[in-house]
N, C-alpha and C positions, 0 to 999 in steps of 0.2 A: 254405583248402586243407587237406584232410585228410591227416594224416601217416601213417596206418596203411594206405593202399593199397599194393599192390605197385609201382605206378609211382613213387610218392614215395620208397619205400625204395630203389628203384633209383638214383633222383637222388641220394638222400643218400649211398648207397654210392659212387657215382662221385665226388661231391665229396670225400668223406673219402679215396678212393684218391688223388685228386689231391693232396690236402694231405699224404698220406704220401709220395708221390713227391717233392714240393717239400722237405718236411722233411729227407729223406734225401740230397738232391742235395748238400749241403755236408759230408756225413760222408766223411772221407778214408779210402780203403780199402775202401769198400762200394759196391756197386751193386745195385739191384733188378733182378732179371732182366727183361730186355726194357724198359729204362727210357726208350727214345727215345720223344719226344712222338708219332712217327708209328705207334707200335705199336698193334696192333689191340685193340679194347675186350676181346675174349675173352681175349687174352694178359694183359692188365692184370688181369683178374679172377682168373686164376690166380696171379699174383704178389702181389697184395694182395686179401685176403678180409676183409670187414667183416661181423661178426655183431652184430645189434641185440638187445639185451637189455631187459628191463623197466626202468622208471625212468630212461629216457634214458641208458642205459648202452651201451657197445659193447666188443667185444673185436676186435683187429685181428691178423690173421695175414699175415706178410710173408715172402716167399721171396727171398733175397739171395745174391749171390756177394761173397766176400772176396778182396782181392788179397793174393798171397803176401807174406808178411813182416810183416803187421799182426797186432796181438794180438786175437784173435777176441773175447774177452769185453769187452775195452775199446771196440771198434768197435760191437759189438751194443748194449752199454748206452748208448753215445752215441745210437746211432739210435733206441732206445727212448724216451729222454729227449726227443728232438726231435720224435718222432712225437706223444707225449702232450701236449707244449706246443702244437704246431700244431693238433691237432684240438680240444683244449679251449679253445684262445683263439678259434678260428674258428667253432665250433659250440656248440650247447647240450648236446652229449654229453660225459658223463664216461667216460674210458677206463679200463676194468676191467683190461685187460691187453693187452700188445703181445708177440705170439710171434713171434719172428724165427727162421727156419730157415735155416741157412747150407747151401745145396745145391751150392755149386761154389766152388772156390778158383781164381783167376785167376793163372796163372804166366806172366810175361812175359819 
């Protein structure tokens, strides 16, 4: 199986996106935008973007919502750590960076 075709990169991207969703599901105070398993693929791609780099490296961009009352830097840092651990443990890719954009505050 060739890994440089667009079809395979899409599969890898979807796999890494799923790992990101799973890794952040336990982070208290954080929600990836449209995190439900039923969400459409196009929505998921907007929330989690995986960029493949040379030498089996990736960068990951994630758009999240933070619940009001949580310390944003602490929640984001924990999410970054969990994402890196999950992706590197389950794939051959080394995570160069995880860019978390807080785009919404949830007030309940």
